[in-house]
Backbone bond lengths (Angstrom), bond angles and torsions (degrees), N, CA, C in turn:
res aa  C-N    CA-C-N  psi(-1)  N-CA   C-N-CA  omega(-1)  CA-C   N-CA-C  phi
1 X - - - 1.455 - - 1.520 109.07 -
2 X 1.322 117.76 133.46 1.452 121.40 -178.03 1.523 109.98 -73.44
3 X 1.378 114.48 160.93 1.463 118.77 -179.82 1.523 111.15 -65.13
4 X 1.362 116.80 -33.79 1.463 119.81 179.47 1.520 110.93 -63.85
5 X 1.348 115.51 -41.00 1.462 118.85 -179.75 1.516 110.85 -68.68
6 X 1.354 116.92 -36.31 1.466 119.67 177.24 1.527 110.42 -60.70
7 X 1.359 116.10 -43.67 1.454 120.22 -179.67 1.523 111.32 -64.55
8 X 1.335 115.81 -36.09 1.458 120.36 179.22 1.524 111.37 -67.41
9 X 1.350 116.13 -39.96 1.460 120.40 -176.10 1.519 113.23 -81.71
10 X 1.351 118.02 -20.49 1.462 119.59 -174.06 1.524 113.07 -57.13
11 X 1.354 119.73 -49.37 1.473 117.89 177.39 1.522 112.13 -60.49
12 X 1.334 116.53 -35.08 1.454 120.34 179.44 1.516 111.42 -63.77
13 X 1.342 116.34 -41.20 1.463 119.19 -178.64 1.523 111.87 -66.25
14 X 1.321 117.29 -29.77 1.458 120.75 -177.64 1.528 112.03 -72.99
15 X 1.332 116.70 -29.20 1.463 119.61 -177.46 1.520 112.32 -106.31
16 X 1.343 117.14 -9.99 1.465 119.82 -172.35 1.519 111.81 -62.31
17 X 1.353 116.68 -48.59 1.466 117.59 -175.94 1.525 112.59 -68.41
18 X 1.360 118.80 -44.27 1.467 116.80 175.77 1.529 112.53 -56.70
19 X 1.336 117.31 -42.32 1.463 120.17 178.44 1.525 111.07 -64.73
20 X 1.330 115.12 -39.43 1.456 121.17 179.27 1.524 110.36 -61.18
21 X 1.337 116.23 -47.50 1.459 121.08 -179.32 1.528 111.08 -67.32
22 X 1.350 116.60 -46.07 1.463 119.87 -179.59 1.521 110.45 -60.73
23 X 1.348 115.53 -44.69 1.456 119.21 178.66 1.516 111.51 -61.06
24 X 1.347 116.16 -43.35 1.458 120.18 178.46 1.517 112.30 -62.83
25 X 1.351 116.16 -41.92 1.460 120.38 179.95 1.529 111.42 -65.39
26 X 1.333 116.26 -38.15 1.466 119.87 178.57 1.527 110.38 -63.12
27 X 1.339 114.98 -45.62 1.466 119.40 179.18 1.526 110.37 -62.42
28 X 1.344 115.82 -44.98 1.471 119.92 -179.91 1.518 111.00 -62.25
29 X 1.344 117.15 -40.68 1.457 120.34 -178.88 1.524 111.47 -66.96
30 X 1.335 116.79 -43.69 1.465 120.71 -178.57 1.527 110.82 -63.13
31 X 1.342 114.76 -42.08 1.469 119.39 -175.12 1.529 111.69 -107.75
32 X 1.341 117.23 27.34 1.453 121.05 -171.66 1.532 112.26 -59.76
33 X 1.318 116.99 -42.82 1.468 118.40 -178.46 1.523 111.08 -68.40
34 X 1.347 116.16 -39.93 1.465 119.52 178.48 1.524 111.21 -65.60
35 X 1.350 116.53 -41.29 1.466 120.32 179.91 1.522 110.82 -64.05
36 X 1.320 115.90 -43.46 1.464 118.96 178.71 1.524 110.49 -62.26
37 X 1.332 115.76 -45.29 1.459 119.47 -178.97 1.529 112.38 -62.47
38 X 1.344 115.72 -34.82 1.462 119.35 -178.01 1.520 111.08 -74.51
39 X 1.345 117.41 -47.37 1.457 121.12 -171.49 1.531 113.66 -92.64
40 X 1.316 118.36 4.16 1.456 119.85 -177.37 1.521 112.40 -66.33
41 X 1.328 117.63 -31.40 1.467 120.82 -178.92 1.517 109.31 -162.44
42 X 1.346 117.30 159.26 1.462 120.24 175.08 1.523 112.99 -57.37
43 X 1.340 117.08 -33.66 1.467 120.08 179.67 1.511 111.14 -63.30
44 X 1.328 116.73 -43.10 1.466 119.89 179.76 1.519 111.71 -69.04
45 X 1.332 116.91 -36.65 1.463 119.41 175.28 1.523 109.63 -62.54
46 X 1.341 116.41 -42.69 1.470 120.61 179.05 1.522 110.78 -59.22
47 X 1.337 116.73 -47.21 1.464 120.07 -178.14 1.520 111.17 -62.58
48 X 1.339 116.61 -39.08 1.461 120.00 -178.73 1.525 110.96 -71.28
49 X 1.325 117.11 -42.59 1.463 120.75 -178.67 1.525 111.30 -68.12
50 X 1.321 117.29 -42.11 1.466 120.82 -175.76 1.518 113.37 -64.67
51 X 1.334 116.53 -23.65 1.458 118.22 -179.56 1.529 112.75 -68.49
52 X 1.356 116.77 -11.06 1.456 120.78 -179.39 1.531 112.31 -88.17
53 X 1.305 117.13 -3.21 1.460 120.19 173.83 1.518 113.67 66.53
54 X 1.351 115.62 -127.00 1.462 120.67 -174.21 1.528 113.11 -65.13
55 X 1.311 117.12 -26.63 1.467 119.55 -178.38 1.530 111.34 -92.45
56 X 1.321 117.90 10.49 1.468 121.64 -179.15 1.536 112.46 -54.82
57 X 1.355 119.64 -42.96 1.472 118.45 177.50 1.525 112.78 -59.08
58 X 1.334 117.59 -40.73 1.467 120.49 179.15 1.526 110.64 -66.54
59 X 1.322 116.84 -38.42 1.468 120.57 177.78 1.523 110.14 -63.87
60 X 1.327 116.75 -42.04 1.461 120.08 179.38 1.529 110.78 -65.03
61 X 1.328 117.30 -41.32 1.468 121.03 176.75 1.529 109.83 -59.95
62 X 1.344 116.26 -43.11 1.466 119.92 176.85 1.510 112.63 -63.06
63 X 1.331 116.36 -35.52 1.461 121.46 177.65 1.524 110.34 -64.20
64 X 1.329 116.52 -43.09 1.459 120.65 178.30 1.532 110.81 -66.06
65 X 1.301 117.22 -40.44 1.470 120.92 176.69 1.531 110.26 -58.27
66 X 1.328 116.28 -47.71 1.470 120.59 -179.24 1.518 111.21 -62.52
67 X 1.334 116.22 -39.45 1.468 120.42 -179.86 1.524 111.20 -61.99
68 X 1.338 117.79 -37.41 1.464 121.02 -179.29 1.520 110.76 -72.28
69 X 1.324 117.43 -44.22 1.468 121.02 -178.29 1.524 110.61 -67.09
70 X 1.336 117.39 -47.09 1.467 121.88 173.94 1.526 106.87 -94.66
71 X 1.340 116.03 76.48 1.457 121.73 -164.21 1.520 114.56 -70.48
72 X 1.332 118.07 1.79 1.464 119.66 175.82 1.520 111.22 -75.34
73 X 1.332 116.99 -15.90 1.466 121.21 178.26 1.526 108.62 -78.00
74 X 1.334 118.97 130.72 1.477 120.31 -177.73 1.528 111.78 -65.85
75 X 1.330 116.41 122.87 1.458 120.74 -176.33 1.512 113.77 -79.22
76 X 1.346 117.75 -28.49 1.450 120.42 -175.08 1.529 112.11 -63.57
77 X 1.333 116.66 -35.53 1.463 119.72 179.75 1.524 110.13 -64.26
78 X 1.334 116.51 -44.91 1.465 120.68 179.70 1.528 110.99 -65.17
79 X 1.332 116.98 -39.91 1.469 119.91 -179.94 1.529 110.90 -65.35
80 X 1.323 116.58 -41.57 1.461 119.98 176.69 1.524 110.45 -64.05
81 X 1.330 115.97 -36.51 1.462 119.70 178.31 1.518 111.44 -63.72
82 X 1.336 117.67 -32.13 1.454 120.27 177.76 1.514 111.82 -59.23
83 X 1.333 116.43 -46.32 1.455 120.56 177.12 1.521 112.13 -67.47
84 X 1.317 116.12 -33.83 1.470 121.70 -179.53 1.526 111.33 -68.86
85 X 1.347 116.67 -37.62 1.463 121.35 -175.82 1.523 112.08 -85.07
86 X 1.336 115.93 -49.25 1.458 120.91 -168.43 1.530 113.66 -106.68
87 X 1.316 117.91 -1.71 1.451 120.05 -171.72 1.520 109.68 89.99
88 X 1.316 116.54 164.50 1.466 120.33 -172.19 1.520 112.06 -61.29
89 X 1.340 118.68 -50.83 1.461 120.29 -170.97 1.518 112.36 -70.59
90 X 1.335 118.05 -45.18 1.455 119.40 176.97 1.527 110.93 -70.62
91 X 1.321 116.51 -32.11 1.468 119.23 175.36 1.512 111.32 -61.79
92 X 1.340 116.52 -42.41 1.470 120.39 176.21 1.514 110.51 -62.76
93 X 1.343 116.49 -46.70 1.466 121.01 -177.52 1.524 111.32 -59.20
94 X 1.328 117.61 -51.22 1.463 120.51 -176.73 1.530 111.56 -67.22
95 X 1.325 116.70 -36.31 1.465 119.22 177.29 1.526 110.90 -65.64
96 X 1.337 116.22 -44.48 1.464 120.11 179.91 1.528 110.79 -59.32
97 X 1.339 116.92 -44.98 1.467 120.17 -178.99 1.526 110.56 -62.05
98 X 1.334 117.31 -50.40 1.460 120.15 -178.20 1.514 113.24 -64.89
99 X 1.330 116.53 -42.38 1.464 120.99 -178.58 1.517 110.97 -67.49
100 X 1.336 117.39 -40.22 1.459 119.51 179.75 1.518 111.53 -69.38
101 X 1.325 117.87 -36.89 1.462 119.85 175.38 1.532 110.32 -61.14
102 X 1.325 116.53 -43.03 1.466 119.84 177.01 1.507 112.46 -65.80
103 X 1.330 117.15 -38.61 1.463 121.15 179.26 1.528 111.05 -64.44
104 X 1.327 115.84 -42.99 1.473 120.28 178.34 1.528 110.07 -63.47
105 X 1.320 116.94 -40.75 1.465 120.72 177.70 1.521 110.54 -60.14
106 X 1.344 117.36 -47.95 1.467 121.04 179.31 1.525 111.31 -60.70
107 X 1.322 116.34 -42.78 1.465 122.18 -178.64 1.526 111.29 -59.48
108 X 1.318 116.98 -50.02 1.464 120.14 -176.66 1.525 112.08 -75.97
109 X 1.328 117.58 -28.92 1.459 119.39 175.48 1.525 110.40 -64.19
110 X 1.351 116.64 -42.65 1.461 120.66 177.04 1.520 110.68 -65.94
111 X 1.327 117.21 -40.61 1.469 120.69 179.70 1.522 110.99 -64.41
112 X 1.327 116.99 -33.60 1.459 121.01 -179.99 1.526 112.02 -76.52
113 X 1.343 116.42 -45.26 1.464 120.30 -171.61 1.519 114.02 -93.97
114 X 1.331 118.03 -19.02 1.454 120.83 169.53 1.513 116.17 83.18
115 X 1.344 113.78 -165.71 1.469 122.36 -171.36 1.527 113.61 -59.89
116 X 1.348 120.76 -45.61 1.464 118.86 -177.42 1.527 112.98 -56.62
117 X 1.332 116.03 -38.63 1.462 119.38 179.32 1.529 111.07 -65.09
118 X 1.324 117.26 -46.70 1.463 120.70 -177.33 1.526 110.79 -69.91
119 X 1.330 117.61 -31.95 1.460 120.02 173.33 1.525 110.46 -60.91
120 X 1.329 115.70 -36.11 1.450 119.58 176.51 1.513 112.03 -66.00
121 X 1.335 116.83 -34.18 1.456 121.63 179.36 1.523 111.28 -72.13
122 X 1.348 115.56 -47.99 1.462 121.12 -172.31 1.526 112.99 -97.03
123 X 1.324 117.21 -31.79 1.451 121.68 -166.42 1.517 109.46 96.31
124 X 1.325 116.26 142.92 1.467 120.75 -174.11 1.519 112.09 -60.49
125 X 1.316 117.70 -43.87 1.463 119.99 -176.60 1.519 111.82 -66.94
126 X 1.328 117.00 -41.75 1.461 119.62 -179.47 1.524 111.07 -68.33
127 X 1.322 116.38 -38.84 1.465 119.35 178.06 1.523 110.74 -64.03
128 X 1.335 116.96 -32.75 1.460 121.11 179.71 1.524 111.33 -61.66
129 X 1.325 117.40 -27.01 1.465 120.68 178.16 1.525 111.66 -65.17
130 X 1.332 115.68 -19.97 1.462 119.65 -178.66 1.528 112.51 -97.94
131 X 1.347 117.60 9.31 1.467 120.44 -177.90 1.521 112.06 -55.24
132 X 1.334 116.49 -44.84 1.462 120.25 -177.59 1.523 111.35 -63.91
133 X 1.337 116.19 -35.89 1.459 120.22 179.23 1.520 110.46 -70.49
134 X 1.316 116.94 -41.40 1.456 121.35 -174.39 1.519 112.70 -64.25
135 X 1.314 117.32 -31.79 1.469 120.18 -174.60 1.521 113.71 -103.98
136 X 1.313 117.25 -1.35 1.458 120.19 -174.23 1.526 112.09 -85.27
137 X 1.341 114.69 147.81 1.456 119.74 172.93 1.525 112.24 -76.91
138 X 1.319 116.23 -9.79 1.470 121.52 177.00 1.530 110.46 -103.82
139 X 1.316 115.34 23.81 1.458 119.83 -177.12 1.524 112.33 -60.91
140 X 1.325 117.50 -33.55 1.459 120.72 -179.05 1.528 111.12 -59.76
141 X 1.336 116.34 -47.87 1.465 121.04 178.96 1.522 110.08 -63.81
142 X 1.330 116.59 -42.93 1.461 120.65 -177.69 1.526 111.26 -63.11
143 X 1.328 116.96 -44.32 1.461 119.63 179.76 1.527 111.28 -65.63
144 X 1.322 116.89 -35.90 1.472 119.16 177.99 1.528 110.10 -60.88
145 X 1.333 117.14 -44.53 1.462 120.71 179.08 1.527 110.31 -64.89
146 X 1.337 117.37 -41.74 1.460 120.77 179.69 1.527 111.45 -62.73
147 X 1.332 116.72 -38.59 1.459 119.92 178.21 1.528 111.78 -65.49
148 X 1.322 117.08 -26.04 1.465 120.49 -179.21 1.527 112.78 -81.38
149 X 1.335 117.67 -22.46 1.466 121.05 -174.16 1.529 110.13 -74.11
150 X 1.342 118.55 119.32 1.471 120.42 176.31 1.530 110.18 -62.69
151 X 1.313 115.50 143.33 1.455 120.49 176.64 1.506 114.22 96.79
152 X 1.346 118.53 -20.38 1.464 120.17 175.35 1.518 107.95 -80.03
153 X 1.339 118.72 129.33 1.471 120.87 -177.12 1.536 111.19 -69.34
154 X 1.316 116.25 98.04 1.462 121.08 -171.70 1.529 112.81 -68.96
155 X 1.332 116.69 -32.18 1.459 118.79 178.71 1.526 110.17 -64.07
156 X 1.338 116.31 -45.28 1.459 119.97 177.42 1.524 111.50 -69.54
157 X 1.343 117.12 -30.59 1.461 120.98 179.39 1.525 111.47 -62.28
158 X 1.325 117.40 -27.25 1.471 120.81 177.34 1.524 110.80 -61.74
159 X 1.341 116.73 -34.78 1.461 119.91 177.01 1.528 110.23 -64.31
160 X 1.334 116.54 -42.10 1.459 120.58 179.64 1.526 110.07 -63.68
161 X 1.333 116.61 -42.29 1.458 120.71 179.70 1.525 111.53 -59.55
162 X 1.327 116.35 -31.75 1.460 120.29 178.67 1.511 113.69 -64.54
163 X 1.338 117.37 -20.71 1.467 121.29 178.55 1.527 112.33 -90.82
164 X 1.318 116.90 -9.82 1.462 120.95 -169.72 1.519 112.04 -88.78
165 X 1.342 114.35 -177.40 1.465 121.53 177.73 1.526 112.22 -82.84
166 X 1.319 117.12 -1.58 1.462 121.26 -178.06 1.526 109.98 -67.51
167 X 1.330 116.66 131.71 1.457 120.89 177.20 1.521 109.81 -74.97
168 X 1.337 115.94 160.52 1.458 118.57 -179.81 1.531 112.80 -62.69
169 X 1.343 120.83 -45.02 1.471 119.02 177.92 1.527 112.45 -57.55
170 X 1.338 116.22 -41.11 1.469 119.32 179.09 1.522 110.43 -66.00
171 X 1.333 116.73 -42.97 1.466 120.25 178.01 1.528 110.65 -60.15
172 X 1.313 116.48 -43.24 1.465 120.68 -179.26 1.527 110.54 -58.79
173 X 1.319 116.28 -44.11 1.469 120.73 -178.44 1.524 112.10 -68.81
174 X 1.354 116.46 -46.08 1.464 118.27 -175.46 1.525 111.75 -72.57
175 X 1.337 117.36 -34.42 1.463 118.47 178.40 1.523 110.51 -69.48
176 X 1.341 116.49 -35.53 1.465 119.96 176.70 1.523 110.62 -65.56
177 X 1.342 116.30 -51.53 1.462 120.43 -177.90 1.522 111.38 -65.17
178 X 1.329 117.14 -38.95 1.454 120.43 -178.03 1.519 113.45 -69.42
179 X 1.328 117.17 -33.00 1.459 121.05 -178.87 1.532 112.80 -85.43
180 X 1.332 116.61 -24.55 1.460 120.61 -169.65 1.523 114.16 -57.39
181 X 1.357 120.36 -43.23 1.472 118.37 179.42 1.524 113.06 -58.25
182 X 1.321 116.80 -41.81 1.464 120.13 179.56 1.519 112.33 -67.33
183 X 1.347 116.65 -39.78 1.460 120.53 178.88 1.524 110.47 -64.59
184 X 1.335 116.39 -44.54 1.468 120.71 179.54 1.527 110.60 -61.61
185 X 1.336 116.07 -45.42 1.462 119.69 -179.94 1.516 112.47 -62.24
186 X 1.335 117.02 -43.64 1.463 120.36 -179.38 1.522 111.63 -66.89
187 X 1.356 116.64 -42.88 1.464 119.93 179.13 1.526 110.78 -64.74
188 X 1.338 116.83 -39.02 1.468 120.37 177.42 1.526 110.70 -64.24
189 X 1.335 115.90 -36.38 1.464 120.30 177.57 1.528 110.44 -63.14
190 X 1.344 115.88 -46.27 1.459 119.70 178.28 1.514 112.55 -65.33
191 X 1.343 116.77 -39.69 1.457 120.16 178.05 1.517 112.19 -63.77
192 X 1.332 116.83 -38.84 1.459 120.89 178.55 1.530 110.86 -66.05
193 X 1.333 116.74 -37.75 1.467 120.19 178.00 1.522 111.03 -66.26
194 X 1.346 116.07 -41.16 1.466 119.74 179.25 1.525 111.34 -63.84
195 X 1.341 115.91 -36.95 1.468 120.62 -179.64 1.523 112.59 -85.17
196 X 1.343 115.92 -1.50 1.467 121.90 -177.45 1.529 112.06 57.41
197 X 1.320 115.54 34.71 1.468 121.59 175.01 1.522 107.48 -90.36
198 X 1.327 115.88 81.48 1.460 119.71 -167.76 1.526 112.93 -72.64
199 X 1.319 118.25 -25.96 1.467 119.44 176.09 1.524 109.86 -68.30
200 X 1.333 115.86 -45.20 1.468 120.21 177.01 1.529 109.76 -63.18
201 X 1.332 115.89 -44.30 1.464 121.04 179.43 1.525 110.91 -57.72
202 X 1.329 116.49 -48.59 1.465 120.27 -178.76 1.511 112.29 -65.14
203 X 1.333 117.58 -37.49 1.465 120.93 179.47 1.526 110.93 -64.93
204 X 1.341 115.98 -46.45 1.469 119.89 179.80 1.524 110.44 -64.07
205 X 1.333 116.11 -43.13 1.464 120.37 -179.69 1.521 111.01 -61.94
206 X 1.324 117.50 -41.80 1.464 121.52 179.79 1.528 110.96 -62.50
207 X 1.331 116.02 -46.30 1.472 120.04 178.83 1.526 110.05 -61.61
208 X 1.340 116.94 -43.06 1.466 120.93 -179.12 1.525 111.03 -62.76
209 X 1.331 116.96 -42.64 1.462 120.94 -179.97 1.528 111.37 -65.13
210 X 1.336 116.24 -41.80 1.463 119.90 179.07 1.526 110.33 -62.30
211 X 1.335 116.89 -46.24 1.468 120.82 179.79 1.523 111.02 -63.28
212 X 1.343 116.07 -38.12 1.462 119.85 -179.51 1.526 110.77 -65.76
213 X 1.322 116.65 -44.41 1.472 120.65 179.61 1.525 110.49 -64.46
214 X 1.340 116.87 -42.96 1.469 120.46 177.66 1.527 109.85 -60.83
215 X 1.342 115.71 -41.97 1.461 119.19 178.80 1.517 112.58 -61.76
216 X 1.333 116.53 -41.44 1.464 120.40 178.76 1.526 111.64 -64.64
217 X 1.337 116.02 -41.42 1.464 120.17 -176.97 1.521 111.68 -70.59
218 X 1.339 115.66 -42.67 1.463 120.03 -171.97 1.533 113.48 -105.99
219 X 1.330 117.47 11.27 1.463 120.47 -177.58 1.522 112.13 -59.25
220 X 1.325 116.96 -51.34 1.463 120.16 -178.56 1.528 112.24 -66.45
221 X 1.371 119.49 -45.36 1.468 118.23 175.94 1.522 113.40 -60.21
222 X 1.341 117.31 -36.98 1.462 119.98 178.67 1.520 111.35 -67.17
223 X 1.337 116.20 -39.80 1.456 118.70 178.02 1.524 110.47 -66.21
224 X 1.326 116.80 -38.55 1.460 120.46 176.10 1.520 110.80 -63.20
225 X 1.332 116.82 -39.43 1.465 120.64 177.44 1.520 111.02 -62.46
226 X 1.310 116.59 -41.68 1.475 120.78 177.17 1.517 110.02 -58.62
227 X 1.336 116.63 -45.03 1.456 120.54 -177.68 1.523 112.23 -67.91
228 X 1.338 116.99 -40.27 1.465 119.86 -172.89 1.519 113.48 -86.99
229 X 1.323 117.80 -30.54 1.461 121.04 -175.00 1.523 111.70 -102.36
230 X 1.342 116.84 -57.99 1.459 118.87 -177.10 1.517 112.85 -66.16
231 X 1.333 116.93 -34.02 1.462 120.23 -175.11 1.518 112.96 -98.68
232 X 1.311 116.93 7.16 1.463 119.74 -179.44 1.520 109.75 -67.99
233 X 1.346 116.66 125.95 1.460 121.74 -179.15 1.520 110.07 -117.13
234 X 1.333 118.70 151.69 1.457 121.18 -178.00 1.507 113.62 -63.30
235 X 1.325 116.46 -27.64 1.459 119.20 177.91 1.530 108.73 -152.52
236 X 1.308 114.96 151.72 1.459 120.05 179.70 1.516 108.42 -77.83
237 X 1.321 112.74 144.52 1.448 118.22 -179.65 1.522 109.45 -116.28
238 X 1.319 115.33 139.20 1.457 119.95 178.34 1.519 108.33 -90.12
239 X 1.330 115.27 108.08 1.453 121.26 -177.48 1.513 112.30 -101.45
240 X 1.351 115.82 8.09 1.459 118.96 -175.19 1.504 112.91 -68.18
241 X 1.323 116.41 -25.45 1.453 119.03 -177.36 1.498 113.46 -85.57
242 X 1.364 118.16 -3.87 1.467 119.95 -178.66 1.507 111.08 -81.27
């Protein structure tokens, strides 16, 4: 990026996140009752999506896209709703399409607006924890592991990836592979509920809860392991001149 373009974008990066948040809050406030009614349960998502008829799959994909961009919305409920509404396989397909579109949007938005914007998303101190990942030549491997760890906010992590040395094709592959186990599990959970297969439902839910608790407990140690082991280099490199 040229110095002229950096100067042009700098004021934009300083106001982008506040505008993004304010705009999101305004939308959430205006449609707060509708949003609550839609995301309260897979059943309510199903009822809302089905009213769109033939374009229901596109509406659901748009819903998943919105959930990723406004990452405060819980994604697991929407993913489970995909399996509940469309069946496991189509639920996985539509969730993957919507989630990846949102992930790509987050990635390029961060790449365009830079560090100030992502600091607004994560906070300066939390973003600093990713310094080793952002500058490492092994960032691709590190991000793949981070995407696999339960409890790490993957939607927000896409913004961090946009600041890193990871290429877009690599990001596309690792974000897809890293998210896929969770999407499959959630869609299977919704499909089991729709089929009233309560033994399958309970088994999947139990496994998901165990993985989630393990992720919460060991999230920070795992991230530290990624930084100290996967990103360990034989010598430090001065990248300030690049």
